[in-house]
N, C-alpha and C positions, 0 to 999 in steps of 0.2 A: 329815553324811557327808563333804561336800566339805572341811570344815575338817580332819577327821581324815586324809583322804587327802592333803590339801595339807601337813599337818604331816609325814607320812611322807616325802613328796617333798622337802621342805626339809631334813629330817634326813639323807636319803641324799646330797643335794647337798653339805651341809656336811661330811659325814664323808668323802666320796670325794675323795681327792687324785689326782694323776697315777697311772694304773694301771701296775703293774710288768709286767703281761702283758695280752693281749687278754681281754675278758670271755668267760665260758663259760656255757653253758646246761645246767642239770641238771633232772631231773624225778624224781618218785617216785609210787608207787601202793601202797595198802594196802587189802586186802579182808579183812574179818573177820566171823566168825559168833560171836555171843554169846548167852548165855541171857537177859540183860536189857540194857536201855539205862540206864546210870548215868553222870551227868555228872561231871567232875572236882570240881565243887562239892558232890557228894553228893546230887544230885537223882535219885531213881529214877523215870525217865520212863515206862518200860514194864516189866511183869512177866509178861505173858501171851505165850506162845509164845516164839519166838527173835527175835533182831534181827540184821539184816545191815547193816554199815556200810562205806562206800566213801570213802576219802580219796585225793585227787589233788593234785599240786602241781607248780609250775614255779619254778625259782630261777635268777636271773641273777647270776652271781658276778663281782665286780670285784677281782681280786688287787691288793694295794697293796705298797709297799716293805716287804720282809720285815724290814728293820732299823728300820722306823718304829714309832711308837706304835700306829697302826691298820694292821693287816696284811691285813685283808680287809673288803670291804663287799659286801652282797648285798641284792637286793630279791626278793620272792617273792609268789606268789599261790596260794591253795588253794581247793578245793571239798570239801565233806564232805556225805554223804547217809546217812540212816538209814531202813531199811525194816523194818517190824514185821509179818511175814506172819501171825502169830497174833493180830492186833489184836482187841480188843473195846472196847465203849463204855467211856470217853468218846472213845477214838480212833475216827475215822470212816473211815480208809482205811489201807492198808498203807504207803503213802509218808508217812512221819511227819515228816521234817524235812530241810531243806537249809541249809547254812551256806556262806558264802564269806568270804574274807579277803584282805587286801593288807597287806604289811608290809616292814620293812627291818631289817637287823642289821649290826653292826660287830664285828669281832674285834679285841680290844685286847691288845697284847703276846702274841699267839698263844694265850693261855689263857682270857681273859675274853671273853664274848660278850654284848653288850647289844642288845636288840631292842625294836621297837614294832610292834604289829599291830592293824589295824582289822578287826573281824569282825562279821558280822550273823548272827543265828539266826532262821531263817524257818520257820514252821510249814507243812507241806504241806497239811493240811486247814483251815488258818486258825484253829487253836485258840487262838492268842495273837497279840498285836500284835508285829510284828517287833522283836527286841531288838538294839540297836546298842551295840557295846562297843569299848573300847580297852584293849589289854593291853601292859604294859611288862614286860620280862624281863631278868634278869641271871644268867648261868650261868658256872661255872668248869670248864674241862676239865683234870682232873688225871691223865689217862691216861698221860702221859709219866713220872710220878713213881712210880706204884705198879704198873706192868705186871707181870702181865696183869690186875690188878684195878684198878678205878677207881671213884670215888664219884659224880662228876658232880653236885655240889650246885648248887642254883638257887633263885631267888625270883622270883615273878610278882605284879605288881599288876594286878588285873582291875577295870577301871572300867566299870560299866554306865552308859552315857550316856543312853539313851532306850529306850522300849518297856516291855513288861511285865517283871515281876520274873523274873530268871534262876533264882530258887529258888521261884517261885510266890507265896509268902506275904510276901515282903519289899517294900522300897521300889521304886517303879517309876522307874528312872533316877536319875542323879546320886548314885550310891552305889558301893561297892567292897568287894572282899575281897582278901586276900593269901594266896598259896599258897607255902609254904616246904617244899622237898623235896630229894630226891636220887634218883639212879638207879644204885645200886651195880651194877657190871658186872664179870663175870669171863669173859674170853675163854679158852676151853679149847683153842684150836687149837695153842698151843705144846706141849701134851701129846698132840698127834696126835688130838684129839677135836674134830671139826668142829662145835662147838656154842658158842653164847654165852649165858650166863645173866645175867639182869638182875632187879633188885628195885625197881620203881618205888614210891616211898614219899613221902607228903606229908601235910601238915596245913594246914587253912585257918582264917584268923582275919579279923576285920573288925569294923566298927561293928555294934551290935545291930540297927539299922534295916535292914541288908542282908538279914537273915533275917526281920525283922518281929517279933522277940521281945525277950527280955532277956538273951541270951547272946552272947558274942563269938566263941566257937569254933564251927567248922562241921563238918568231917568229918576223920577220920583214915583213911588208906588205905595199904596195903602189899600186895605180891604177888610173884609169881615168873613170869618169862617166859623161855621157851626158844626160841632162834632157830637154825635149821639152814640153812646156805647150799646152794642148788641149783647146785653147781659143774658139773654135767653140761650145763647150759645155756650156750651160747657167750657170752662177754663182750660180743660185738657186739649181743646181744639184751637187754643190761642185766644187772644183778646181782640175781638172784632168790633168795628165801628163803621158808621156811615157818616158822610159829611157833605156839606154844600157850602158854597161861598161865592163871593164877588171880589174881584181885585181891580183896582183902578191904576192905570199907568199914565203918567204925563211925560212925554218925550221932550226933555229939556234941550237935548242936543240936536241941532239941525241935521247932522249926519245920520242920526237914527231915523229921522223922517225920510231922508234920501234912501237909506237901506230898505225901509219899508216899501217904498215905491219900486225899488229894483226887484224885490221878492214877491210883490203882490200886484203885478200888472198895472203899475202906475198909481195904485191907490195910496193915499196918504192921509193919515189922521194923527194929530199930535196927542190927542186924548183917547186912550184905548180902554175898553171895558171887557173884562174877562169873567165869564160865569163858569162854574164847575160843580159837578156832583161826583161822588165816588164812594168807594169802600176800602177800608184798610184793615190790616191784621198784623199783630205782633206776638211773639212768644219769647 
């Protein structure tokens, strides 16, 4: 853990040049209600009852020379919690999981964003050994080219450093998977419709050992999210919005189906359907 956090600190120091403006502090909160808990890697953790998830984060932003190669540097920290009020065995309590992370990012030529994040997955009831991970990301912001539509392509390298397998049946530590995706977004506000539509879409691939079987592909997912800003709330109280959406998951890898059976009392579905509603805030 110390090495990972030290790496993030060294990266931030190396990328940050003389600030073009004073640092600024930003924060965000996201509270959602979902029918299931499914990870981005396609692991269906819970299927009984509903699940409530809370994400919080703080970001310290260091604006750089707008004419330079690196136009912005930020460090951030997050916490995330999952509650499963309808839990049944093998889950032993409603408080299912807590994660925390620390990371840094740099914006390059205003459009590219490179990031690194250290994150721990911690089981509330102690169902698994804490999973320690390092994630590298690269994203492209194309919103200025296709307004009011944008694609937001990205790639993430998720390195599982230590702890239990993040997909239950795979290698424990020193393995990885890659997420390749995009989040096509359509802002309808220019048409006097105060709604933003997005379609989070991705596929995961990696070495066979990551899942513990003989396949390289993990999961394919796509969906639709509708976000409505709560403009009646004063800006001094933050920027609030409500959202609702649907996400489809196709478990390509047979070992993900096996893991689903292990965690959900023998239930197996290769095609999963996730529904969610929630509220978010940023400042």
